[in-house]
N, C-alpha and C positions, 0 to 999 in steps of 0.2 A: 924184650925190646930194647933198640936200639935209641939211641937219644934221638935220632933222624926221626924216630916213628911216635916218638912223644905228640900227644894233641898239643897245640898251640895255642898258646895261653890267652884268656879272654881279655879284652880293653878291660880297664876296671870302669865300672859305672855307680860307683858307689860314691856316697858323700865325701866331701874333702877333710881333711884332717881338721878338727877343732880350732887346732893352736894358730891357724891362718883367720880367724874370724876378728872382725873390725875391734880393738878395745877403744875405750873412752876414759875420764878421768874417775868414774864412779864405777867401771864397769868388776864384777868380782873377781879377785885373786884367784887360778887356778892352780892346785896342784897337779902334778903328774899323774896321781889315781883319780885326780877328780876328771881330769881331760879323759881320761882311758874310757871310764865310766859313760860319759857324754859321745866319746866316739864310737863304742861297743854300742850305745841305745839305738844311735842316729843310724849307724848301719843295719841294727833289725830292724828298724822301720822301714829302710830303703829294701832290705831283703823281703820283708815282708808285701809289698805294693807292687814289686818287680816278678819275684818267683813264686809267692804261696797265692796271690788273689787271683791270676789266672787257673792256677788249681783250683781255687775254690767257685770260680767262674764255669770251670769245665764239668765239675762235680754237679751243680745245679742245675747244667742244661742238658747234660747226657745220663743223671740219675735222678736228681731230686725231684724236677720238674715233672720228668716220665711217670716216676713213681706218685706222685700227685695225682694225675691224668688218670691214671691205670685205678687206684682207689675209689677217687671220687668221680669218676664219669665226666670229668672236665677239667680244662687247664686252671691253672691259679689265677683267682680274680685281681688281686691285689698285693703291694708289698708287704702287709700285715701276714697272709696265708705264705707269701713266700718265705717271711721271717721264720715263721713257726716251723717250716717244713724245712728251712735248713737248719733248725737248732736240732732236728734227727741227724746231722750228717756230722762226721768227724772232721772232715777239711775245717767246715767253717767253725767249727767250735774250736778248734786246735788256732786257725787263724784270730780268734775271738778272742782268745784268753792270752795268747802271748800279745795282742795287741793292748789288751787292759797292763798285763806285765808292764811294758814298756813304758806305758803312760803313766803308773805307780811309780816306778822307779826314775823317771826321769824327774818326778817330783822330790821323790827322796833326795836321790843326786843334788838336784841344783837348789832342795832347799835347805840342804845342809852347807854347802858352800856357803850360801847364804847367812846363813843364821850363825855360821862358828866366827864371821867378820861383821856382823851386823853393826855392833857400834861402830867399827871403824869407817863401815860406808855411809852411817848416818852421821858422821862426823864430817865426812870429805862432802856430802849434799849439803849441810849447813851450811859449810865454809863456802858453798859457790851461791847457796842461795837466801841466805838470811838477809833480808833487807831487802829483796829483789822486789819490787810492786809487780814482775809478771808473774809471781806465786800469787795466787786468791784462795786462799784456803775457809771453808766456813765448817766450822765443827758442828754446827746446828744442821747442815744436811742430813736428812733421813735414808739409811740405806733402808730401800723397798723389799718387801721379803722375796720376791721373785732373784733377788743379788743374793740375801742375806741367807737363804736357807740351801744354797748351793755353793759347792766348792768347786768351782768350775775348771775344769778339766784336771779334777783330781785334785788341784792345789790347795792346801788346807788354809781355810780364812778368805780365798778368792784373791780379787786385788786391792779388797780396801781395808783389810783386818793389820792392826799394827801392832806390836807387845807395849809398845814405849812410845812416850811422844818422839816424833820424829822417825820414828822406825821406816827402813826403805827395804826390808830385808824381801818381801814379796815382790816386790817390783823389781828387785836384784836377781829373784829366781826367774821371774819370766821374762825378763832382757837376756841371760845368759843361755838360760834353757830350751830357748825356743829352736834352737839350732837341731835340737833332738826331733820336736813335734814335726819340723819341715824339712828332718835330713839335709839342712842348708840348701834349699830349693829359694831362700830369702835374699841370698846376699850375706856379705860380711857384715853389715849393719842389721838385719832381719827386714830391710826397709823395702824389698824387692815389689811388694806393693805398691807403695806409694809413690815409686820410681814408674810403676805401670802405668796408675793414674795420672799421672803430669805429662809421659808420653800419649796416653790417650787424650787428655785435654790439648797438649799443643797441637797435636794431628786434626783435630773434630772441631775445636773451636783457637785457630793460632791469633784470632785479633782479642780475644777476651783476657782484658787487664784490672784484674781485682782489686780494689782496693781492701777489702775485709775478707776474710775465709774464716769460716770456722767449722773445725771436728769435733762429730760429739762422739764420745767413747774413745779417746785417741789414746787414752792409759798412757805409755813412757814417752810417744812421738813416732814409733817407729813406721807409720806410715804416714804421719802429720809434718815430720822435715822437711822430709825430701818434697814436699808441696812447699813450705815456706821457704826453701831454697830455691826453688824455679821461679817463686815470685817475691824476689827479695823486696819489691816497694810495697808488696801488701804486710798488711796484720793480721797474725794468723793466731786465731784462738783455740786452744784445745781443753775441751770439757770432759770431764772424769767424775764418777763419784768416791774415786779411791784418793785420797789423799797422799799415799805411798807414792803410787805411778805418778802422782804429778808434782809431787817433790822431788821424785829421782828423773823426772820426765824433765823437767828444768836446768837439774844439774847436767843431762846428760846431754843435752841440746847445745848450754855456755860451752861445755869442754869440745862439743863438735863446732863450735864457731859459729852456731846459729843464733843469731841473736832479734829477729823478727817473729815470735813465738810468744805469749803468755799460756799458762795453766792455771784453768778455774775448777774450782771443787761445784759442782754445781749437778742438780738433775736433768738428763734432756728432756726430762716430761716436763718441766717446768723451767723455763729460762727467762722469768720475766726479769731478771739483772740487765737484760738486753732490751731497748723499744724493740718494737715493731721494724720491719724494715732494715734490720741493721748490718747484714752480708749479703757481699755478691756473691758469695759461694758457701755453700755448706755439702758437708761432705762425713760420709760413716762408710769405714770399711770393715768387713767381716765383724758386724757389730748386730746386725738386724736379730740374728739368731738366738742373739745373749737374752732377747725381752720378750714378757709377756703381749698377749694378744693386746691386750689394754696399754701396754707401754709401749708398744710401737704403732698403736695407732696416735698416742696422744703425742708422741715424739714426731711423727708425720706432720702433724697440726702445727707444731711448734714450728719446724723447718719451712713451714708454707708463711706461717707468722712472719719469722725473721727473714725471709728473703727480698730484698732488693728487686724492682723491677729490674727485668734485662736480666736477674741472676739466674744462680745456676744450683741445682740440688744433685747430687750422685749418692748411690747407696751402692757399695762394690761388696756383691754376696757371692757363695756358691751357688748355682742353678736351683732354680724350683723345680718341684716334679709337678711333669706335663704328661698330658697321654701319651707322647712318643717317646717318653723315658722307659728305656727297656724296666722292667720289674725288679730284674736284678740288680741293677745300680741304685735304683729307689731303695731298695732293700739293704744295701752296701752303705748307703748315705745315711738310712736312717741309725745304724751303729752308734753312732754318737749319741743321740737322743737317749739310748737302751743302757749303754755299756762305759758313755766318758763323760757324763755330767753334765749334758747339754739338752735340757729335759724340754725346752723351746723349738729344737733343731727340727724335730719331724712337722711340728704343726706350721711352725712360720715356713718349713719351704713347700707346704700344700697350698700358701695361699695364693690368690691370686693379687699379685703386688699394685699392678697396676689399677685394680679397682680400690685397693685401699689408698694408693695416691690419690684420686680422683675423688674420694669422699673425703680426705683430708683439704680437700678445696684446688687443688692441680687441674687445671682439663686437659680431658684426654690429648686434644690436639698438642700439647707440649710436652707428653713424656718422651722420655730420651731410653733406648736400648743400646747396649753393646759387650763389648766383652775386651778383658786386658789379663794379661800373662805377665809375670812378674819378670821386671827388668833387672839383673844382677850382674854382680861383677864376674865378667867372663875368664880372669884368671883365679877365680875363685872355685868355680863351677863350669866349665865353658860349656857342656849340654844342657843347662838349665833351662833354658828358653825353649828348647827345641826337644825335651825330655816327652816321652809318649808313654806313658808310664801313670797309670792310672790308679789312685788311692784313694778313690769316692771321698771327698773331703778335704784332703790335704795338697791335694796337687795345685801348685801354686799357679792357676788361672782361675777367672772369677768373670761372672756376669755384672752387669751394669745396668740399673734402673734408676731414672731420676727425671726431673724435668727442667724446662728453662720457660721462663714466665715473662 
């Protein structure tokens, strides 16, 4: 074969190099080998979604579903039957095993990076936050069992555990390792979801000028800071159960120059620290799927209580399972519930959220629906916003449900 006959190289469509992600004052320092572990895992996740998932889908349509029909004399009835049938298929099992492996290895890699420097990180955070009234911690806040019983996304200790007073290692792990899970699709500061919400609000409510904004379950501020930056005259409050993410979040915000945001430790189910009608805008972003059914309803009721007349509440989530969503897609989305330590994912995505919003006190005629796609730095990932790859739960595009009263 001559050089002229060699196949032309395909354009690179993988994640950007981890070295180009945004850094801030409390971002963990990473060595060459740590960076390459993260690059490998991010590229493996991209490979799974772009090249392996289409093969699993073809196997389901051409082999798994027809075989089920032949044996049972009827088509597959629901996503539960589809999952059990796929468990007999080698391509699905291979995809599932590697995807679980990348999540476990992402936590191993991210935690090692954070733990080896956790004392230094804690010191940096303390220097930025000690005495700052915008950090309001409450050691008496109880961690509910639906949180304490689960290491979310295979992260040991989830978002709230600390090894010593002032520890922020789990927050640092979550921040810098998020690149693996999203393969860079959320941008330099993993804040593409927040920028997407801002873009949606500016387009749909151009005259909305909130004075007070609340985000529930905001962790380190990935989605909240873009909102605070876009509405600099507003006072923004980010609430979370985890003290480590709140400490880290305020230090991160200050080092990025975002000053109009406070971080408060509290349960979204009981926000009695705030009086009725306290906020013009209440936001959650990829948070509802972390909640038990009881907690979800409690939080929806609290958002109704806390919303000012003329205010807006928005919840950004992956789409609900509806009759028109193909069973294969439902099944692949359900993977997180069975294999990624997201026990409430499946149940939450089959709920009629409109019904739950109405039960929480919102009028059916006030409900809001929409959709957003991550807004990211084009120099980092130029094809991110136009990416057509479907990863059934990882794609940086979400549905919006909310209400305006």
